[in-house]
SETOR-365101 format. One record per residue: x, y, z of N, C-alpha, C in turn; residue in one letter. Coordinates in nm, 2 decimals, always signed. Atoms other than C-alpha are relative to their C-alpha. Layout:
N
   n_xx   n_yy   n_zz  ca_xx  ca_yy  ca_zz   c_xx   c_yy   c_zz resn
      X      Y      Z      X      Y      Z      X      Y      Z    A
...
END
This chain:
188
   n_xx   n_yy   n_zz  ca_xx  ca_yy  ca_zz   c_xx   c_yy   c_zz resn
  -0.05  +0.08  +0.10  -6.48  +7.96 +19.75  +0.02  -0.14  +0.05    M
  -0.01  +0.14  -0.04  -6.48  +7.59 +19.75  +0.14  -0.05  -0.02    T
  -0.13  +0.06  +0.01  -6.19  +7.37 +19.78  +0.03  -0.04  -0.15    L
  -0.03  +0.03  +0.14  -6.23  +7.25 +19.42  +0.03  +0.13  -0.08    D
  -0.03  -0.13  +0.07  -6.24  +7.61 +19.30  +0.14  +0.04  +0.03    E
  -0.13  -0.04  -0.05  -5.94  +7.69 +19.51  +0.11  -0.09  -0.07    K
  -0.09  +0.09  +0.06  -5.76  +7.38 +19.37  +0.01  +0.03  -0.15    L
  +0.00  -0.03  +0.14  -5.86  +7.47 +19.02  +0.08  +0.13  -0.03    E
  -0.07  -0.13  +0.01  -5.74  +7.83 +19.07  +0.15  -0.02  +0.02    Q
  -0.14  +0.03  -0.03  -5.41  +7.70 +19.22  +0.06  -0.07  -0.12    F
  -0.05  +0.08  +0.11  -5.38  +7.45 +18.94  +0.02  +0.09  -0.12    Y
  -0.01  -0.09  +0.11  -5.44  +7.72 +18.68  +0.12  +0.10  +0.02    N
  -0.11  -0.09  -0.03  -5.20  +7.96 +18.85  +0.13  -0.08  -0.02    A
  -0.13  +0.08  +0.01  -4.93  +7.68 +18.87  +0.03  -0.03  -0.14    A
  -0.02  +0.03  +0.14  -4.99  +7.59 +18.51  +0.05  +0.12  -0.08    M
  -0.04  -0.12  +0.06  -4.96  +7.95 +18.40  +0.14  +0.03  +0.03    E
  -0.13  -0.03  -0.04  -4.65  +8.00 +18.60  +0.10  -0.10  -0.06    S
  -0.08  +0.10  +0.06  -4.50  +7.67 +18.47  +0.02  +0.03  -0.15    A
  +0.00  -0.03  +0.15  -4.60  +7.76 +18.11  +0.09  +0.12  -0.02    T
  -0.08  -0.12  +0.02  -4.44  +8.11 +18.14  +0.14  -0.03  +0.03    S
  -0.14  +0.04  -0.03  -4.13  +7.96 +18.30  +0.05  -0.08  -0.12    Q
  -0.04  +0.09  +0.11  -4.12  +7.70 +18.02  +0.03  +0.09  -0.12    N
  -0.02  -0.09  +0.11  -4.16  +7.97 +17.76  +0.13  +0.08  +0.01    I
  -0.12  -0.08  -0.03  -3.89  +8.18 +17.93  +0.13  -0.09  -0.02    Q
  -0.11  +0.09  +0.01  -3.65  +7.88 +17.95  +0.03  -0.03  -0.15    I
  -0.02  +0.03  +0.14  -3.71  +7.79 +17.59  +0.05  +0.12  -0.08    I
  -0.06  -0.12  +0.06  -3.65  +8.15 +17.48  +0.15  +0.02  +0.03    D
  -0.14  -0.01  -0.03  -3.33  +8.16 +17.67  +0.09  -0.11  -0.07    E
  -0.07  +0.11  +0.07  -3.23  +7.82 +17.53  +0.02  +0.03  -0.15    Y
  -0.01  -0.03  +0.14  -3.31  +7.94 +17.18  +0.10  +0.11  -0.02    K
  -0.10  -0.11  +0.01  -3.11  +8.26 +17.24  +0.15  -0.05  +0.01    K
  -0.13  +0.06  -0.02  -2.81  +8.06 +17.37  +0.04  -0.08  -0.12    S
  -0.03  +0.08  +0.12  -2.84  +7.82 +17.08  +0.03  +0.09  -0.13    L
  -0.02  -0.09  +0.10  -2.86  +8.11 +16.84  +0.14  +0.06  +0.01    Q
  -0.14  -0.05  -0.02  -2.54  +8.26 +16.99  +0.10  -0.10  -0.04    I
  -0.09  +0.10  +0.03  -2.37  +7.93 +16.97  +0.01  -0.03  -0.15    I
  +0.01  +0.01  +0.14  -2.49  +7.89 +16.61  +0.07  +0.11  -0.08    F
  -0.07  -0.11  +0.07  -2.37  +8.24 +16.51  +0.15  -0.01  +0.02    D
  -0.14  +0.01  -0.02  -2.03  +8.18 +16.67  +0.05  -0.11  -0.09    E
  -0.05  +0.11  +0.08  -2.00  +7.84 +16.50  +0.00  +0.04  -0.15    H
  +0.02  -0.04  +0.15  -2.12  +7.99 +16.16  +0.12  +0.09  -0.03    K
  -0.11  -0.09  +0.02  -1.86  +8.27 +16.20  +0.13  -0.07  -0.01    K
  -0.13  +0.08  +0.00  -1.58  +8.02 +16.28  +0.01  -0.08  -0.12    E
  +0.00  +0.08  +0.13  -1.68  +7.80 +15.99  +0.03  +0.08  -0.12    A
  -0.02  -0.10  +0.12  -1.69  +8.10 +15.75  +0.15  +0.04  +0.00    L
  -0.14  -0.04  -0.01  -1.35  +8.21 +15.88  +0.10  -0.12  -0.05    R
  -0.08  +0.11  +0.05  -1.20  +7.86 +15.83  -0.02  -0.03  -0.15    K
  +0.02  +0.02  +0.14  -1.36  +7.83 +15.49  +0.07  +0.11  -0.08    A
  -0.07  -0.11  +0.07  -1.22  +8.17 +15.39  +0.15  -0.03  +0.00    E
  -0.14  +0.04  +0.00  -0.87  +8.06 +15.51  +0.03  -0.11  -0.09    I
  -0.02  +0.12  +0.09  -0.90  +7.73 +15.33  -0.01  +0.05  -0.15    T
  +0.02  -0.05  +0.14  -1.02  +7.91 +15.01  +0.13  +0.08  -0.04    Y
  -0.12  -0.08  +0.03  -0.72  +8.16 +15.03  +0.12  -0.09  -0.02    R
  -0.12  +0.09  +0.01  -0.47  +7.88 +15.09  +0.00  -0.08  -0.13    V
  +0.01  +0.08  +0.12  -0.60  +7.67 +14.81  +0.01  +0.09  -0.13    E
  -0.02  -0.09  +0.11  -0.62  +7.97 +14.58  +0.15  +0.03  -0.03    S
  -0.14  -0.03  +0.01  -0.26  +8.06 +14.65  +0.07  -0.12  -0.05    E
  -0.07  +0.13  +0.05  -0.16  +7.69 +14.60  -0.02  -0.02  -0.15    K
  +0.03  +0.01  +0.15  -0.34  +7.69 +14.26  +0.08  +0.10  -0.08    L
  -0.08  -0.10  +0.07  -0.17  +8.01 +14.16  +0.15  -0.04  -0.01    I
  -0.14  +0.05  +0.00  +0.17  +7.87 +14.26  +0.02  -0.11  -0.10    R
  +0.00  +0.11  +0.10  +0.10  +7.55 +14.06  -0.01  +0.05  -0.14    E
  +0.01  -0.05  +0.14  -0.01  +7.75 +13.76  +0.13  +0.08  -0.04    K
  -0.13  -0.07  +0.03  +0.30  +7.98 +13.78  +0.11  -0.10  -0.02    N
  -0.10  +0.10  +0.02  +0.52  +7.67 +13.82  -0.01  -0.07  -0.14    R
  +0.03  +0.06  +0.13  +0.35  +7.51 +13.52  +0.04  +0.09  -0.12    D
  -0.03  -0.10  +0.10  +0.38  +7.83 +13.32  +0.15  +0.02  -0.02    L
  -0.15  -0.01  +0.00  +0.75  +7.86 +13.41  +0.06  -0.12  -0.07    S
  -0.05  +0.12  +0.06  +0.82  +7.50 +13.31  -0.03  +0.01  -0.15    A
  +0.03  -0.01  +0.14  +0.64  +7.56 +12.98  +0.08  +0.10  -0.07    E
  -0.08  -0.11  +0.06  +0.83  +7.88 +12.92  +0.14  -0.05  -0.02    A
  -0.13  +0.06  +0.01  +1.16  +7.70 +12.98  +0.00  -0.10  -0.12    V
  +0.00  +0.10  +0.11  +1.05  +7.42 +12.74  -0.01  +0.07  -0.13    H
  +0.01  -0.08  +0.13  +0.95  +7.68 +12.47  +0.13  +0.06  -0.03    I
  -0.13  -0.06  +0.03  +1.28  +7.86 +12.51  +0.10  -0.10  -0.04    K
  -0.09  +0.11  +0.05  +1.47  +7.53 +12.48  -0.03  -0.03  -0.14    R
  +0.04  +0.03  +0.14  +1.27  +7.45 +12.17  +0.05  +0.10  -0.10    K
  -0.04  -0.11  +0.08  +1.34  +7.79 +12.03  +0.15  +0.00  -0.02    L
  -0.15  +0.01  +0.00  +1.71  +7.76 +12.11  +0.04  -0.11  -0.10    S
  -0.03  +0.11  +0.09  +1.72  +7.42 +11.94  -0.02  +0.04  -0.15    E
  +0.04  -0.03  +0.14  +1.54  +7.55 +11.63  +0.10  +0.11  -0.05    Q
  -0.09  -0.11  +0.04  +1.76  +7.86 +11.62  +0.14  -0.06  -0.03    S
  -0.13  +0.06  +0.03  +2.08  +7.65 +11.64  -0.01  -0.08  -0.13    A
  +0.02  +0.08  +0.12  +1.94  +7.42 +11.37  +0.00  +0.09  -0.12    E
  +0.01  -0.09  +0.11  +1.86  +7.71 +11.14  +0.13  +0.07  -0.02    Y
  -0.13  -0.06  +0.01  +2.19  +7.87 +11.22  +0.10  -0.09  -0.07    T
  -0.09  +0.10  +0.06  +2.38  +7.55 +11.13  -0.03  -0.01  -0.15    D
  +0.04  +0.01  +0.14  +2.18  +7.52 +10.81  +0.05  +0.12  -0.08    K
  -0.04  -0.12  +0.07  +2.25  +7.88 +10.72  +0.15  +0.00  -0.03    L
  -0.14  +0.00  +0.02  +2.62  +7.85 +10.78  +0.05  -0.12  -0.09    F
  -0.03  +0.10  +0.10  +2.63  +7.52 +10.58  -0.02  +0.06  -0.14    E
  +0.02  -0.06  +0.13  +2.48  +7.71 +10.29  +0.10  +0.11  -0.03    E
  -0.11  -0.10  +0.02  +2.73  +8.00 +10.34  +0.13  -0.07  -0.03    V
  -0.12  +0.08  +0.03  +3.01  +7.74 +10.34  +0.00  -0.05  -0.14    S
  +0.01  +0.04  +0.13  +2.88  +7.60 +10.02  +0.02  +0.11  -0.10    A
  -0.02  -0.11  +0.09  +2.86  +7.94  +9.86  +0.14  +0.05  +0.00    K
  -0.15  -0.03  -0.01  +3.22  +8.01  +9.98  +0.07  -0.09  -0.09    L
  -0.07  +0.10  +0.09  +3.33  +7.69  +9.80  -0.02  +0.04  -0.14    Q
  +0.02  -0.04  +0.13  +3.16  +7.81  +9.49  +0.08  +0.13  -0.04    E
  -0.07  -0.13  +0.03  +3.31  +8.16  +9.52  +0.15  -0.03  -0.02    Y
  -0.15  +0.03  +0.01  +3.66  +8.01  +9.56  +0.04  -0.06  -0.13    M
  -0.03  +0.04  +0.13  +3.63  +7.88  +9.21  +0.00  +0.11  -0.11    T
  +0.01  -0.11  +0.09  +3.58  +8.22  +9.06  +0.12  +0.09  -0.01    T
  -0.11  -0.09  +0.01  +3.82  +8.48  +8.94  -0.01  +0.11  +0.10    S
  +0.02  -0.10  -0.11  +3.68  +8.72  +9.21  +0.08  -0.05  +0.12    N
  -0.08  +0.05  -0.12  +3.84  +8.49  +9.47  +0.15  +0.02  -0.02    Y
  -0.14  -0.03  +0.03  +4.17  +8.52  +9.29  +0.04  +0.14  +0.03    F
  -0.02  -0.15  -0.03  +4.14  +8.90  +9.30  +0.00  +0.03  +0.15    D
  +0.01  -0.03  -0.15  +4.04  +8.89  +9.67  +0.14  -0.04  +0.06    L
  -0.13  +0.04  -0.06  +4.36  +8.69  +9.75  +0.11  +0.10  -0.03    L
  -0.10  -0.10  +0.04  +4.57  +8.93  +9.55  -0.01  +0.13  +0.09    C
  +0.03  -0.12  -0.08  +4.41  +9.22  +9.74  +0.05  -0.02  +0.15    S
  -0.04  +0.02  -0.14  +4.46  +9.06 +10.08  +0.16  -0.01  +0.01    Q
  -0.15  +0.01  +0.00  +4.83  +8.98 +10.00  +0.06  +0.14  -0.01    I
  -0.06  -0.14  +0.02  +4.90  +9.34  +9.88  -0.03  +0.08  +0.13    K
  +0.02  -0.08  -0.12  +4.73  +9.48 +10.19  +0.09  -0.04  +0.12    S
  -0.09  +0.05  -0.10  +4.94  +9.26 +10.42  +0.14  +0.05  -0.03    A
  -0.14  -0.06  +0.03  +5.26  +9.37 +10.24  +0.00  +0.14  +0.03    K
  +0.00  -0.14  -0.02  +5.16  +9.73 +10.26  +0.00  +0.03  +0.15    D
  +0.01  -0.01  -0.14  +5.08  +9.69 +10.63  +0.14  -0.02  +0.06    F
  -0.13  +0.04  -0.06  +5.42  +9.53 +10.70  +0.11  +0.10  -0.04    A
  -0.10  -0.09  +0.05  +5.61  +9.79 +10.50  +0.13  -0.07  -0.03    R
  -0.14  +0.06  +0.02  +5.98  +9.69 +10.53  +0.02  -0.12  +0.09    D
  -0.02  +0.11  -0.10  +5.93  +9.43 +10.80  -0.01  -0.14  -0.07    E
  +0.01  +0.13  +0.05  +5.97  +9.06 +10.73  -0.14  -0.06  +0.03    D
  +0.14  +0.05  -0.02  +5.63  +8.90 +10.67  -0.01  -0.13  -0.07    I
  +0.03  +0.13  +0.06  +5.52  +8.55 +10.60  -0.15  -0.01  -0.03    T
  +0.14  +0.00  +0.05  +5.20  +8.52 +10.40  -0.03  -0.15  -0.03    I
  +0.05  +0.14  +0.02  +5.01  +8.19 +10.41  -0.12  +0.00  -0.08    Y
  +0.12  +0.03  +0.07  +4.76  +8.06 +10.17  -0.05  -0.14  +0.04    I
  +0.06  +0.13  -0.04  +4.52  +7.77 +10.22  +0.06  -0.12  -0.08    N
  -0.04  +0.11  +0.08  +4.63  +7.42 +10.11  -0.08  -0.03  -0.12    P
  +0.08  +0.02  +0.12  +4.34  +7.41  +9.87  +0.03  +0.10  -0.11    T
  -0.03  -0.11  +0.10  +4.48  +7.72  +9.69  +0.15  -0.02  -0.05    D
  -0.14  +0.03  +0.04  +4.82  +7.55  +9.62  +0.01  +0.02  -0.15    T
  -0.01  -0.02  +0.15  +4.74  +7.56  +9.24  +0.00  +0.14  -0.04    N
  +0.00  -0.15  +0.03  +4.70  +7.94  +9.26  +0.13  +0.07  +0.04    L
  -0.12  -0.06  -0.07  +5.04  +7.99  +9.44  +0.09  +0.08  -0.11    K
  -0.09  -0.06  +0.10  +5.25  +8.06  +9.13  -0.06  +0.13  -0.06    A
  +0.07  -0.12  +0.05  +4.99  +8.30  +8.98  +0.00  +0.11  +0.10    S
  +0.01  -0.11  -0.11  +4.95  +8.49  +9.31  +0.13  +0.06  +0.02    L
  -0.13  -0.05  -0.02  +5.32  +8.52  +9.35  +0.04  +0.10  -0.12    E
  -0.04  -0.08  +0.11  +5.36  +8.66  +9.00  -0.08  +0.13  +0.00    A
  +0.08  -0.12  +0.00  +5.07  +8.91  +9.04  +0.03  +0.09  +0.12    N
  -0.02  -0.08  -0.12  +5.17  +9.03  +9.39  +0.15  +0.03  +0.03    T
  -0.15  -0.01  -0.02  +5.55  +8.99  +9.39  +0.03  -0.04  +0.14    G
  -0.02  +0.05  -0.13  +5.52  +8.82  +9.73  +0.04  -0.14  +0.00    A
  -0.03  +0.15  -0.01  +5.67  +8.49  +9.84  -0.11  -0.05  +0.10    V
  +0.11  +0.06  -0.08  +5.38  +8.28  +9.97  +0.04  -0.14  +0.05    L
  -0.02  +0.13  -0.07  +5.38  +7.98 +10.20  -0.13  -0.07  +0.01    T
  +0.13  +0.08  -0.01  +5.12  +7.70 +10.18  -0.01  -0.04  +0.15    V
  +0.02  +0.03  -0.14  +4.98  +7.66 +10.53  -0.01  -0.16  +0.02    S
  +0.02  +0.14  -0.02  +4.99  +7.32 +10.69  -0.14  -0.03  +0.07    D
  +0.13  +0.01  -0.06  +4.65  +7.39 +10.85  -0.11  +0.06  -0.10    R
  +0.11  -0.04  +0.09  +4.32  +7.42 +10.66  -0.07  +0.12  +0.06    D
  +0.08  -0.11  -0.05  +4.16  +7.76 +10.71  -0.11  +0.04  -0.11    F
  +0.11  -0.01  +0.10  +3.90  +7.72 +10.43  +0.05  +0.08  -0.12    I
  -0.05  -0.09  +0.11  +4.03  +8.01 +10.21  +0.04  +0.13  +0.06    G
  -0.05  -0.13  -0.05  +4.16  +8.36 +10.23  +0.15  -0.01  +0.03    G
  -0.14  +0.00  -0.04  +4.51  +8.44 +10.37  +0.02  +0.03  +0.15    T
  -0.04  -0.04  -0.14  +4.69  +8.47 +10.70  +0.15  +0.05  -0.02    R
  -0.14  -0.06  +0.01  +5.01  +8.68 +10.74  +0.05  +0.02  +0.14    A
  -0.06  -0.02  -0.13  +5.25  +8.69 +11.03  +0.12  +0.09  -0.01    V
  -0.12  -0.09  -0.01  +5.50  +8.97 +11.11  +0.07  -0.04  +0.13    I
  -0.07  +0.06  -0.12  +5.74  +8.79 +11.35  +0.05  +0.10  +0.09    Q
  -0.07  -0.10  -0.08  +5.93  +9.09 +11.47  -0.10  +0.08  +0.09    D
  +0.10  -0.08  -0.08  +5.61  +9.26 +11.60  -0.11  -0.09  +0.06    K
  +0.11  +0.09  -0.05  +5.41  +8.95 +11.69  -0.14  +0.04  -0.05    N
  +0.13  -0.04  +0.05  +5.13  +9.05 +11.46  -0.05  -0.11  -0.10    I
  +0.06  +0.09  +0.09  +4.89  +8.81 +11.29  -0.11  +0.08  -0.07    L
  +0.11  -0.06  +0.09  +4.68  +8.94 +11.00  -0.08  -0.12  -0.05    I
  +0.08  +0.12  +0.03  +4.40  +8.68 +10.98  -0.12  +0.05  -0.09    D
  +0.11  -0.03  +0.09  +4.19  +8.73 +10.67  -0.06  -0.14  -0.06    S
  +0.05  +0.13  +0.05  +4.09  +8.36 +10.65  -0.15  -0.01  +0.01    S
  +0.14  +0.03  +0.00  +3.74  +8.24 +10.58  -0.04  -0.07  +0.13    F
  +0.03  +0.07  -0.12  +3.75  +8.01 +10.88  -0.02  +0.10  +0.11    L
  +0.02  -0.10  -0.11  +3.80  +8.30 +11.12  -0.12  +0.09  -0.02    T
  +0.11  -0.09  +0.03  +3.55  +8.52 +10.95  -0.14  -0.07  +0.02    R
  +0.12  +0.08  -0.02  +3.29  +8.24 +10.95  -0.02  -0.02  +0.15    L
  +0.01  +0.02  -0.14  +3.36  +8.17 +11.32  -0.05  +0.13  +0.07    A
  +0.04  -0.13  -0.05  +3.32  +8.55 +11.40  -0.14  +0.02  -0.03    E
  +0.14  -0.02  +0.05  +3.00  +8.57 +11.20  -0.10  -0.09  +0.08    A
  +0.09  +0.09  -0.07  +2.86  +8.26 +11.37  -0.02  +0.03  +0.15    K
  +0.01  -0.04  -0.14  +2.94  +8.38 +11.72  -0.08  +0.12  +0.03    S
  +0.08  -0.12  -0.02  +2.77  +8.71 +11.67  -0.14  -0.01  -0.07    T
  +0.12  +0.01  +0.07  +2.48  +8.58 +11.46  -0.11  -0.04  +0.10    F
  +0.12  +0.04  -0.08  +2.13  +8.57 +11.62  -0.12  +0.00  -0.09    T
  +0.13  +0.01  +0.07  +1.79  +8.48 +11.48  -0.10  +0.09  +0.06    L
END
């Protein structure tokens, strides 16, 4: 074999060895890059998942806070409307009571309340009060019931109040008290 052939064979062998080493180095580099890429991808996905979860929870909290605020606002509005309608209703009831107080049924009611109070007191001393607006009915009521009546110095709309001093008993059949009781227990 000639020197040129030997050189060419050496050159080819060196080139094949270098090429195979190059391919091997490139493959190892690709594998290490793939491992780094997979780890980076895994880490990025984990961070994205955490960010997604955190942001989702934040949005849910904001939505719940907004819903809660809106529920409070709606309850407040309902409460205001309820109070407004309750006030209107009791204004109408007061107007109806004023109308009722001009009828003979009201006079009969007063007589009934006075007689009930006298029956309850039996032989005890009792003071029976009528409303100042019913002063014009005092004489008729006393004649019908046989009771001595006192005109109250406080307006209680209508009805009667009676006091048995010896037993510290108040018999309150006034419209003011009944309206207050009805309003305090009334709900829409």
